[in-house]
Gaussian input, Z-matrix of N, CA and C with variables (Angstrom, degrees):
# hf/3-21g

backbone

0 1
 N
 C     1     B1
 C     2     B2     1     A1
 N     3     B3     2     A2     1     D1
 C     4     B4     3     A3     2     D2
 C     5     B5     4     A4     3     D3
 N     6     B6     5     A5     4     D4
 C     7     B7     6     A6     5     D5
 C     8     B8     7     A7     6     D6
 N     9     B9     8     A8     7     D7
 C    10    B10     9     A9     8     D8
 C    11    B11    10    A10     9     D9
 N    12    B12    11    A11    10    D10
 C    13    B13    12    A12    11    D11
 C    14    B14    13    A13    12    D12
 N    15    B15    14    A14    13    D13
 C    16    B16    15    A15    14    D14
 C    17    B17    16    A16    15    D15
 N    18    B18    17    A17    16    D16
 C    19    B19    18    A18    17    D17
 C    20    B20    19    A19    18    D18
 N    21    B21    20    A20    19    D19
 C    22    B22    21    A21    20    D20
 C    23    B23    22    A22    21    D21
 N    24    B24    23    A23    22    D22
 C    25    B25    24    A24    23    D23
 C    26    B26    25    A25    24    D24
 N    27    B27    26    A26    25    D25
 C    28    B28    27    A27    26    D26
 C    29    B29    28    A28    27    D27
 N    30    B30    29    A29    28    D28
 C    31    B31    30    A30    29    D29
 C    32    B32    31    A31    30    D30
 N    33    B33    32    A32    31    D31
 C    34    B34    33    A33    32    D32
 C    35    B35    34    A34    33    D33
 N    36    B36    35    A35    34    D34
 C    37    B37    36    A36    35    D35
 C    38    B38    37    A37    36    D36
 N    39    B39    38    A38    37    D37
 C    40    B40    39    A39    38    D38
 C    41    B41    40    A40    39    D39
 N    42    B42    41    A41    40    D40
 C    43    B43    42    A42    41    D41
 C    44    B44    43    A43    42    D42
 N    45    B45    44    A44    43    D43
 C    46    B46    45    A45    44    D44
 C    47    B47    46    A46    45    D45
 N    48    B48    47    A47    46    D46
 C    49    B49    48    A48    47    D47
 C    50    B50    49    A49    48    D48
 N    51    B51    50    A50    49    D49
 C    52    B52    51    A51    50    D50
 C    53    B53    52    A52    51    D51
 N    54    B54    53    A53    52    D52
 C    55    B55    54    A54    53    D53
 C    56    B56    55    A55    54    D54
 N    57    B57    56    A56    55    D55
 C    58    B58    57    A57    56    D56
 C    59    B59    58    A58    57    D57
 N    60    B60    59    A59    58    D58
 C    61    B61    60    A60    59    D59
 C    62    B62    61    A61    60    D60
 N    63    B63    62    A62    61    D61
 C    64    B64    63    A63    62    D62
 C    65    B65    64    A64    63    D63
 N    66    B66    65    A65    64    D64
 C    67    B67    66    A66    65    D65
 C    68    B68    67    A67    66    D66
 N    69    B69    68    A68    67    D67
 C    70    B70    69    A69    68    D68
 C    71    B71    70    A70    69    D69
 N    72    B72    71    A71    70    D70
 C    73    B73    72    A72    71    D71
 C    74    B74    73    A73    72    D72
 N    75    B75    74    A74    73    D73
 C    76    B76    75    A75    74    D74
 C    77    B77    76    A76    75    D75
 N    78    B78    77    A77    76    D76
 C    79    B79    78    A78    77    D77
 C    80    B80    79    A79    78    D78
 N    81    B81    80    A80    79    D79
 C    82    B82    81    A81    80    D80
 C    83    B83    82    A82    81    D81
 N    84    B84    83    A83    82    D82
 C    85    B85    84    A84    83    D83
 C    86    B86    85    A85    84    D84
 N    87    B87    86    A86    85    D85
 C    88    B88    87    A87    86    D86
 C    89    B89    88    A88    87    D87
 N    90    B90    89    A89    88    D88
 C    91    B91    90    A90    89    D89
 C    92    B92    91    A91    90    D90
 N    93    B93    92    A92    91    D91
 C    94    B94    93    A93    92    D92
 C    95    B95    94    A94    93    D93
 N    96    B96    95    A95    94    D94
 C    97    B97    96    A96    95    D95
 C    98    B98    97    A97    96    D96
 N    99    B99    98    A98    97    D97
 C   100   B100    99    A99    98    D98
 C   101   B101   100   A100    99    D99
 N   102   B102   101   A101   100   D100
 C   103   B103   102   A102   101   D101
 C   104   B104   103   A103   102   D102
 N   105   B105   104   A104   103   D103
 C   106   B106   105   A105   104   D104
 C   107   B107   106   A106   105   D105
 N   108   B108   107   A107   106   D106
 C   109   B109   108   A108   107   D107
 C   110   B110   109   A109   108   D108
 N   111   B111   110   A110   109   D109
 C   112   B112   111   A111   110   D110
 C   113   B113   112   A112   111   D111
 N   114   B114   113   A113   112   D112
 C   115   B115   114   A114   113   D113
 C   116   B116   115   A115   114   D114
 N   117   B117   116   A116   115   D115
 C   118   B118   117   A117   116   D116
 C   119   B119   118   A118   117   D117
 N   120   B120   119   A119   118   D118
 C   121   B121   120   A120   119   D119
 C   122   B122   121   A121   120   D120
 N   123   B123   122   A122   121   D121
 C   124   B124   123   A123   122   D122
 C   125   B125   124   A124   123   D123
 N   126   B126   125   A125   124   D124
 C   127   B127   126   A126   125   D125
 C   128   B128   127   A127   126   D126
 N   129   B129   128   A128   127   D127
 C   130   B130   129   A129   128   D128
 C   131   B131   130   A130   129   D129
 N   132   B132   131   A131   130   D130
 C   133   B133   132   A132   131   D131
 C   134   B134   133   A133   132   D132
 N   135   B135   134   A134   133   D133
 C   136   B136   135   A135   134   D134
 C   137   B137   136   A136   135   D135
 N   138   B138   137   A137   136   D136
 C   139   B139   138   A138   137   D137
 C   140   B140   139   A139   138   D138
 N   141   B141   140   A140   139   D139
 C   142   B142   141   A141   140   D140
 C   143   B143   142   A142   141   D141
 N   144   B144   143   A143   142   D142
 C   145   B145   144   A144   143   D143
 C   146   B146   145   A145   144   D144
 N   147   B147   146   A146   145   D145
 C   148   B148   147   A147   146   D146
 C   149   B149   148   A148   147   D147
 N   150   B150   149   A149   148   D148
 C   151   B151   150   A150   149   D149
 C   152   B152   151   A151   150   D150
 N   153   B153   152   A152   151   D151
 C   154   B154   153   A153   152   D152
 C   155   B155   154   A154   153   D153
 N   156   B156   155   A155   154   D154
 C   157   B157   156   A156   155   D155
 C   158   B158   157   A157   156   D156
 N   159   B159   158   A158   157   D157
 C   160   B160   159   A159   158   D158
 C   161   B161   160   A160   159   D159
 N   162   B162   161   A161   160   D160
 C   163   B163   162   A162   161   D161
 C   164   B164   163   A163   162   D162
 N   165   B165   164   A164   163   D163
 C   166   B166   165   A165   164   D164
 C   167   B167   166   A166   165   D165
 N   168   B168   167   A167   166   D166
 C   169   B169   168   A168   167   D167
 C   170   B170   169   A169   168   D168
 N   171   B171   170   A170   169   D169
 C   172   B172   171   A171   170   D170
 C   173   B173   172   A172   171   D171
 N   174   B174   173   A173   172   D172
 C   175   B175   174   A174   173   D173
 C   176   B176   175   A175   174   D174
 N   177   B177   176   A176   175   D175
 C   178   B178   177   A177   176   D176
 C   179   B179   178   A178   177   D177
 N   180   B180   179   A179   178   D178
 C   181   B181   180   A180   179   D179
 C   182   B182   181   A181   180   D180
 N   183   B183   182   A182   181   D181
 C   184   B184   183   A183   182   D182
 C   185   B185   184   A184   183   D183
 N   186   B186   185   A185   184   D184
 C   187   B187   186   A186   185   D185
 C   188   B188   187   A187   186   D186
 N   189   B189   188   A188   187   D187
 C   190   B190   189   A189   188   D188
 C   191   B191   190   A190   189   D189
 N   192   B192   191   A191   190   D190
 C   193   B193   192   A192   191   D191
 C   194   B194   193   A193   192   D192
 N   195   B195   194   A194   193   D193
 C   196   B196   195   A195   194   D194
 C   197   B197   196   A196   195   D195
 N   198   B198   197   A197   196   D196
 C   199   B199   198   A198   197   D197
 C   200   B200   199   A199   198   D198
 N   201   B201   200   A200   199   D199
 C   202   B202   201   A201   200   D200
 C   203   B203   202   A202   201   D201
 N   204   B204   203   A203   202   D202
 C   205   B205   204   A204   203   D203
 C   206   B206   205   A205   204   D204
 N   207   B207   206   A206   205   D205
 C   208   B208   207   A207   206   D206
 C   209   B209   208   A208   207   D207
 N   210   B210   209   A209   208   D208
 C   211   B211   210   A210   209   D209
 C   212   B212   211   A211   210   D210
 N   213   B213   212   A212   211   D211
 C   214   B214   213   A213   212   D212
 C   215   B215   214   A214   213   D213
 N   216   B216   215   A215   214   D214
 C   217   B217   216   A216   215   D215
 C   218   B218   217   A217   216   D216
 N   219   B219   218   A218   217   D217
 C   220   B220   219   A219   218   D218
 C   221   B221   220   A220   219   D219
 N   222   B222   221   A221   220   D220
 C   223   B223   222   A222   221   D221
 C   224   B224   223   A223   222   D222
 N   225   B225   224   A224   223   D223
 C   226   B226   225   A225   224   D224
 C   227   B227   226   A226   225   D225

   B1=1.4457
   B2=1.5275
   B3=1.3042
   B4=1.4579
   B5=1.5163
   B6=1.3312
   B7=1.4635
   B8=1.5303
   B9=1.3223
   B10=1.4641
   B11=1.5298
   B12=1.3283
   B13=1.4597
   B14=1.5237
   B15=1.3236
   B16=1.4605
   B17=1.5208
   B18=1.3244
   B19=1.4567
   B20=1.5345
   B21=1.3183
   B22=1.4637
   B23=1.5189
   B24=1.2897
   B25=1.4537
   B26=1.5002
   B27=1.3170
   B28=1.4530
   B29=1.5220
   B30=1.3005
   B31=1.4491
   B32=1.5218
   B33=1.3195
   B34=1.4581
   B35=1.5257
   B36=1.3210
   B37=1.4570
   B38=1.5245
   B39=1.3222
   B40=1.4587
   B41=1.5207
   B42=1.3201
   B43=1.4576
   B44=1.5337
   B45=1.3213
   B46=1.4497
   B47=1.5318
   B48=1.3169
   B49=1.4616
   B50=1.5255
   B51=1.3129
   B52=1.4630
   B53=1.5122
   B54=1.3104
   B55=1.4679
   B56=1.5188
   B57=1.3293
   B58=1.4638
   B59=1.5264
   B60=1.3130
   B61=1.4661
   B62=1.5242
   B63=1.3023
   B64=1.4685
   B65=1.5212
   B66=1.3280
   B67=1.4643
   B68=1.5260
   B69=1.3185
   B70=1.4617
   B71=1.5190
   B72=1.3278
   B73=1.4600
   B74=1.5380
   B75=1.3074
   B76=1.4658
   B77=1.5233
   B78=1.3042
   B79=1.4601
   B80=1.5275
   B81=1.3184
   B82=1.4602
   B83=1.5235
   B84=1.3125
   B85=1.4629
   B86=1.5275
   B87=1.3024
   B88=1.4610
   B89=1.5204
   B90=1.3318
   B91=1.4658
   B92=1.5274
   B93=1.3188
   B94=1.4657
   B95=1.5268
   B96=1.3258
   B97=1.4597
   B98=1.5265
   B99=1.3268
   B100=1.4642
   B101=1.5229
   B102=1.3167
   B103=1.4639
   B104=1.5287
   B105=1.3203
   B106=1.4643
   B107=1.5273
   B108=1.3331
   B109=1.4628
   B110=1.5255
   B111=1.3173
   B112=1.4675
   B113=1.5268
   B114=1.2941
   B115=1.4704
   B116=1.5171
   B117=1.3303
   B118=1.4614
   B119=1.5240
   B120=1.3202
   B121=1.4549
   B122=1.5176
   B123=1.3224
   B124=1.4610
   B125=1.5262
   B126=1.3081
   B127=1.4598
   B128=1.5270
   B129=1.3255
   B130=1.4645
   B131=1.5226
   B132=1.3092
   B133=1.4606
   B134=1.5208
   B135=1.3277
   B136=1.4618
   B137=1.5251
   B138=1.3230
   B139=1.4649
   B140=1.5248
   B141=1.3173
   B142=1.4667
   B143=1.5284
   B144=1.3124
   B145=1.4676
   B146=1.5200
   B147=1.3252
   B148=1.4632
   B149=1.5304
   B150=1.3306
   B151=1.4704
   B152=1.5237
   B153=1.3200
   B154=1.4718
   B155=1.5231
   B156=1.3051
   B157=1.4575
   B158=1.5249
   B159=1.3301
   B160=1.4623
   B161=1.5339
   B162=1.3331
   B163=1.4696
   B164=1.5324
   B165=1.3299
   B166=1.4599
   B167=1.5322
   B168=1.3112
   B169=1.4643
   B170=1.5235
   B171=1.3112
   B172=1.4678
   B173=1.5262
   B174=1.3360
   B175=1.4690
   B176=1.5220
   B177=1.3357
   B178=1.4631
   B179=1.5239
   B180=1.3282
   B181=1.4660
   B182=1.5254
   B183=1.3292
   B184=1.4720
   B185=1.5209
   B186=1.3205
   B187=1.4547
   B188=1.5268
   B189=1.3075
   B190=1.4629
   B191=1.5292
   B192=1.3215
   B193=1.4645
   B194=1.5196
   B195=1.3169
   B196=1.4739
   B197=1.5258
   B198=1.3335
   B199=1.4624
   B200=1.5232
   B201=1.3292
   B202=1.4556
   B203=1.5304
   B204=1.3082
   B205=1.4655
   B206=1.5260
   B207=1.3253
   B208=1.4704
   B209=1.5215
   B210=1.3187
   B211=1.4738
   B212=1.5142
   B213=1.3287
   B214=1.4707
   B215=1.5182
   B216=1.3334
   B217=1.4628
   B218=1.5153
   B219=1.3293
   B220=1.4675
   B221=1.5314
   B222=1.3198
   B223=1.4528
   B224=1.5166
   B225=1.2782
   B226=1.4741
   B227=1.4918
   A1=107.70
   A2=117.85
   A3=120.69
   A4=110.77
   A5=116.19
   A6=120.57
   A7=112.55
   A8=117.84
   A9=120.18
   A10=110.68
   A11=117.23
   A12=120.94
   A13=111.81
   A14=117.46
   A15=119.62
   A16=112.55
   A17=118.09
   A18=119.75
   A19=112.44
   A20=117.34
   A21=120.97
   A22=112.21
   A23=117.97
   A24=120.50
   A25=110.34
   A26=115.78
   A27=119.81
   A28=111.95
   A29=114.93
   A30=121.97
   A31=108.17
   A32=117.95
   A33=120.72
   A34=111.73
   A35=117.72
   A36=121.04
   A37=110.71
   A38=116.60
   A39=120.95
   A40=110.79
   A41=116.99
   A42=120.93
   A43=111.08
   A44=116.86
   A45=120.46
   A46=110.67
   A47=117.49
   A48=120.34
   A49=111.39
   A50=116.49
   A51=120.10
   A52=111.02
   A53=116.76
   A54=120.64
   A55=110.70
   A56=117.20
   A57=120.88
   A58=111.44
   A59=116.64
   A60=120.03
   A61=112.35
   A62=117.58
   A63=119.68
   A64=112.32
   A65=117.69
   A66=120.85
   A67=111.36
   A68=117.80
   A69=121.02
   A70=111.47
   A71=117.32
   A72=122.92
   A73=110.91
   A74=117.59
   A75=121.20
   A76=112.94
   A77=117.54
   A78=121.80
   A79=112.35
   A80=117.38
   A81=121.09
   A82=111.07
   A83=115.18
   A84=120.26
   A85=109.81
   A86=115.08
   A87=120.09
   A88=110.11
   A89=117.22
   A90=120.60
   A91=110.91
   A92=116.84
   A93=121.26
   A94=110.56
   A95=117.58
   A96=120.66
   A97=110.66
   A98=116.61
   A99=120.60
   A100=109.67
   A101=116.72
   A102=121.09
   A103=110.98
   A104=117.18
   A105=121.74
   A106=110.63
   A107=116.90
   A108=121.26
   A109=112.62
   A110=117.85
   A111=120.76
   A112=111.94
   A113=116.92
   A114=121.05
   A115=112.29
   A116=116.71
   A117=121.36
   A118=112.65
   A119=117.38
   A120=120.51
   A121=113.31
   A122=116.65
   A123=121.17
   A124=110.42
   A125=116.42
   A126=121.59
   A127=110.10
   A128=115.76
   A129=121.13
   A130=111.04
   A131=116.35
   A132=121.50
   A133=111.36
   A134=116.89
   A135=120.51
   A136=111.09
   A137=116.52
   A138=120.45
   A139=110.01
   A140=116.97
   A141=120.62
   A142=110.86
   A143=116.74
   A144=120.02
   A145=110.97
   A146=116.63
   A147=121.09
   A148=110.57
   A149=116.77
   A150=121.89
   A151=113.16
   A152=116.93
   A153=121.79
   A154=110.31
   A155=114.02
   A156=122.28
   A157=108.48
   A158=116.18
   A159=120.94
   A160=108.56
   A161=117.27
   A162=120.20
   A163=114.11
   A164=118.47
   A165=119.52
   A166=111.22
   A167=117.86
   A168=120.97
   A169=110.90
   A170=116.29
   A171=120.78
   A172=109.58
   A173=116.49
   A174=119.93
   A175=110.81
   A176=117.02
   A177=120.97
   A178=111.19
   A179=116.84
   A180=120.77
   A181=110.55
   A182=117.39
   A183=120.24
   A184=110.76
   A185=117.26
   A186=121.58
   A187=109.98
   A188=116.17
   A189=121.04
   A190=110.74
   A191=116.19
   A192=120.03
   A193=111.63
   A194=116.91
   A195=119.24
   A196=110.78
   A197=117.60
   A198=120.74
   A199=110.74
   A200=116.60
   A201=120.31
   A202=110.90
   A203=117.56
   A204=120.74
   A205=110.00
   A206=116.79
   A207=120.65
   A208=110.26
   A209=117.85
   A210=121.27
   A211=111.11
   A212=117.32
   A213=121.10
   A214=111.09
   A215=117.22
   A216=120.89
   A217=111.25
   A218=117.20
   A219=121.66
   A220=111.13
   A221=118.36
   A222=121.11
   A223=112.64
   A224=119.03
   A225=121.59
   A226=111.33
   D1=131.46
   D2=179.73
   D3=-93.41
   D4=175.26
   D5=-175.46
   D6=-66.46
   D7=-26.79
   D8=179.02
   D9=-65.30
   D10=-38.57
   D11=-179.87
   D12=-66.15
   D13=-38.64
   D14=-177.01
   D15=-73.30
   D16=-21.72
   D17=-179.50
   D18=-87.12
   D19=-9.95
   D20=-178.53
   D21=-70.05
   D22=-36.13
   D23=-176.83
   D24=168.74
   D25=-167.54
   D26=-176.68
   D27=-67.45
   D28=142.32
   D29=176.23
   D30=-74.67
   D31=132.72
   D32=-177.06
   D33=-62.07
   D34=-31.45
   D35=177.68
   D36=-65.89
   D37=-41.71
   D38=178.49
   D39=-63.68
   D40=-43.48
   D41=178.06
   D42=-63.05
   D43=-40.43
   D44=-179.99
   D45=-66.05
   D46=-42.93
   D47=178.07
   D48=-64.69
   D49=-39.07
   D50=176.25
   D51=-62.26
   D52=-43.01
   D53=178.32
   D54=-62.19
   D55=-42.79
   D56=-179.81
   D57=-64.33
   D58=-32.55
   D59=179.62
   D60=-66.94
   D61=-30.59
   D62=-179.42
   D63=-104.26
   D64=1.13
   D65=-177.64
   D66=-61.15
   D67=-32.99
   D68=179.69
   D69=-83.24
   D70=-4.84
   D71=-177.57
   D72=-103.44
   D73=37.80
   D74=-175.85
   D75=-57.70
   D76=-36.30
   D77=-178.84
   D78=-86.77
   D79=-4.99
   D80=-176.98
   D81=-72.71
   D82=154.32
   D83=177.90
   D84=-73.03
   D85=165.60
   D86=176.96
   D87=-63.11
   D88=-36.50
   D89=177.75
   D90=-57.66
   D91=-44.30
   D92=-179.32
   D93=-65.58
   D94=-42.39
   D95=179.45
   D96=-63.34
   D97=-41.19
   D98=178.73
   D99=-65.08
   D100=-40.31
   D101=178.61
   D102=-59.51
   D103=-40.58
   D104=178.67
   D105=-68.70
   D106=-47.79
   D107=-174.59
   D108=-73.96
   D109=-21.61
   D110=177.07
   D111=-61.47
   D112=-26.44
   D113=179.90
   D114=-63.29
   D115=-22.36
   D116=-179.48
   D117=-89.12
   D118=-6.23
   D119=-179.93
   D120=71.70
   D121=31.16
   D122=-179.43
   D123=-80.29
   D124=154.17
   D125=177.80
   D126=-79.05
   D127=168.54
   D128=177.66
   D129=-57.80
   D130=-42.80
   D131=-178.25
   D132=-64.55
   D133=-41.84
   D134=179.58
   D135=-65.33
   D136=-44.12
   D137=178.81
   D138=-64.94
   D139=-38.41
   D140=178.41
   D141=-61.77
   D142=-40.69
   D143=178.47
   D144=-63.86
   D145=-41.78
   D146=-179.45
   D147=-66.24
   D148=-42.63
   D149=-176.38
   D150=-86.74
   D151=-0.21
   D152=-177.04
   D153=55.10
   D154=55.31
   D155=-176.99
   D156=-136.71
   D157=-171.00
   D158=176.57
   D159=-110.01
   D160=151.81
   D161=-177.68
   D162=-56.12
   D163=-34.20
   D164=-179.91
   D165=-64.14
   D166=-35.34
   D167=177.03
   D168=-64.57
   D169=-35.60
   D170=178.53
   D171=-68.32
   D172=-42.89
   D173=177.20
   D174=-61.37
   D175=-40.86
   D176=177.83
   D177=-62.97
   D178=-41.68
   D179=179.34
   D180=-65.36
   D181=-41.41
   D182=177.70
   D183=-63.00
   D184=-39.75
   D185=178.06
   D186=-63.82
   D187=-43.79
   D188=178.99
   D189=-61.84
   D190=-42.25
   D191=178.37
   D192=-64.25
   D193=-38.80
   D194=-179.64
   D195=-69.45
   D196=-33.65
   D197=176.92
   D198=-66.14
   D199=-42.44
   D200=-179.22
   D201=-70.24
   D202=-32.86
   D203=178.09
   D204=-67.32
   D205=-37.33
   D206=178.77
   D207=-67.27
   D208=-37.92
   D209=178.51
   D210=-66.08
   D211=-39.29
   D212=179.91
   D213=-64.75
   D214=-38.25
   D215=179.60
   D216=-66.19
   D217=-35.61
   D218=-178.91
   D219=-69.62
   D220=-33.06
   D221=-176.40
   D222=-80.62
   D223=-14.22
   D224=-178.73
   D225=-86.10

């Protein structure tokens, strides 16, 4: 695969692996799925495709996660 192919969009293998990582998390919230998929460095659009959601929902979940992370740091 050359550099032109990788700049076009998400690699189907990466999307498939991301989907497999959350396949066992069917009952999990969107926040939890985003937390798992963030480890792969995927974009909002890629995570939205995997979670069958819209990019704005992913941004909202990331914001929610960052708010909760800030609260945890304050309590320690």
